N, C-alpha and C positions, 0 to 999 in steps of 0.2 A: 546734736551730738556735736562735742568738741573733743579735739585730739592735743595735747600738748606735749613738748619733746624736749629735753634736754641732753647736750653733748659736754662732756667734760673730760680733760686733758690734764694730766699733772706732767710734769716735766722735771726732774730732778738736776740741779746745779751744783753739784759738790756735795759736802756734808749736811749741812743746815739750811740749803737753800733751795727753794721749789718756785717754778713757776706753774702757775695755773690760769688755764683757759677755760672758760665755760661759754656756752652757746646755749639760749634757750627761747622757743619760739612757743607762743600760745595762739591758738586756733591755726595750728598748721596748715590744713589743707582750703581755709578760708571759707569754712562752710558759713552761709548765711543763718543766723538765728535771730527770727523776729521776735519783738519784745512786747509790740502794743498793737492795740487794732483800735480805730477809731470806734466810738461808741455814741455820740453825742450826734442829738437831732436839732436842727433850728428851723422852724416851720414857717413860711411868710405867710401874707393873708388868705391867700388861694389854697394855703393846706399844704404846700409841697416842700420838702425837706431841701434846705438849701446849702446843708453841709456836704462837700464833695469828698470827705473822708470817711463817711459812716460805713462802717464793715471791711474797710481796708486796712492793711496793716500801715503802721505811722511809724515805725522806728524798729532799729535793730540794736542787737550787741555789738560789742568791739569786735572790728575785723581783726585779721592777723597782726600780731604785734612781736617783735623779735627785741633780743637782750644780748649784748656781748660783755662779758666781763673779764678782765686780765688782773691776775692778782700774783704779785711779787712776795713770798714770805722768806724771811731771815732770820 
């Protein structure tokens, strides 16, 4: 589950001028999302699996990311 958030503020500065501030956050609560599970087997001569990541999570999706945008319109 992933939560994204945006805060946006427009500040008028006269007749045709506007200053805009936008802050965006992706994966706000920094919830870990697992992406892949190790599914390969490597067997040695005795028949044992030598791959230590078999059946374990091997990667995750992106952690929390934030963007700040400032814009002046005239």
